[in-house]
C-alpha positions, -999 to +999 in steps of 0.1 A: +774+009+299+741+016+314+714-005+332+680+006+320+653-004+345+624+015+329+596+009+353+613+008+387+621+036+412+645+028+440+634+043+473+658+039+502+676+012+483+646-009+476+629-014+443+594+002+440+577-008+407+559+020+390+543-001+363+529-036+365+540-057+349+573-040+349+594-043+317+626-062+322+660-047+331+685-044+303+722-035+301+732-014+271+759+009+258+751+046+261+743+049+224+718+021+226+703+036+257+697+068+239+680+049+210+657+031+234+651+060+258+646+090+235+612+079+219+598+071+254+609+105+267+595+123+237+561+106+242+559+116+278+533+144+282+542+154+318+564+182+331+601+173+336+630+192+352+662+175+339+696+182+354+725+176+331+745+148+348+781+151+359+798+128+333+828+123+356+812+111+388+776+099+384+765+063+387+727+067+386+705+090+365+668+086+372+634+102+371+617+108+404+581+121+407+574+151+429+554+130+452+584+107+457+611+134+464+612+128+501+611+090+499+639+091+472+661+110+497+660+145+483+666+171+511+634+191+518+649+224+506+661+208+473+627+191+468+609+224+473+632+242+449+627+215+422+590+213+428+587+251+424+605+248+390+583+219+379+552+239+387+564+269+366+573+250+334+554+266+306+557+288+276+573+278+243+600+254+234+633+273+227+639+250+197+606+248+179+581+271+196+559+242+206+544+239+241+573+236+267+569+207+292+606+203+300+631+225+318+667+215+310+693+228+335+729+226+324+759+218+346+771+254+341+740+265+358+737+239+386+767+217+392+754+200+423+719+193+437+731+209+469+729+243+452+694+251+462+696+288+454+709+280+419+682+255+413+656+282+421+672+309+400+689+293+370+672+302+337+675+267+322+661+260+288+624+255+282+618+226+258+590+205+244+591+168+251+607+160+218+636+185+222+639+177+260+643+141+252+669+149+225+688+171+249+689+145+276+701+117+252+726+141+236+741+148+270+743+111+278+759+104+244+786+130+250+799+111+280+831+092+271+830+066+298+803+058+323+790+029+343+754+038+350+739+013+374+704+027+371+684+047+346+646+046+345+618+062+325+593+088+336+563+074+354+543+104+366+529+137+354+556+158+370+591+152+384+628+155+377+657+136+363+685+138+389+719+122+392+739+107+420 
């Protein structure tokens, strides 16, 4: 199960609406979440660094804009490493050759957001929005059991999907 709260970011435990009016919160199975989330992600024109979530221990998977990294609780060195990666997204999609706007970083490359050096150096996969959305939803769909208390949609031109 997952709770999709598309237009809200939680900062220091408090809801911070990112769209007014905010769309309602909905609880879904992971398959239905993917069906709802994938078209929205594919339509997002901004730059996204997406970290593959840890299917065994995560309870939240959310987008946070670069300007909200500190308020969302990312350590300064982690925020700086991710921001550097966001700024350097470019080139061609590894799947279709289109313009890359996503950087997908697998768990093999970065298994914890505490691995600042690995965040800075991992090659990741450059993807267009369509293939980045598909990769993210595919990863969520491969998780056998999860109780996600919070998933949101991108709300800014640049940021990252992180998990806790």
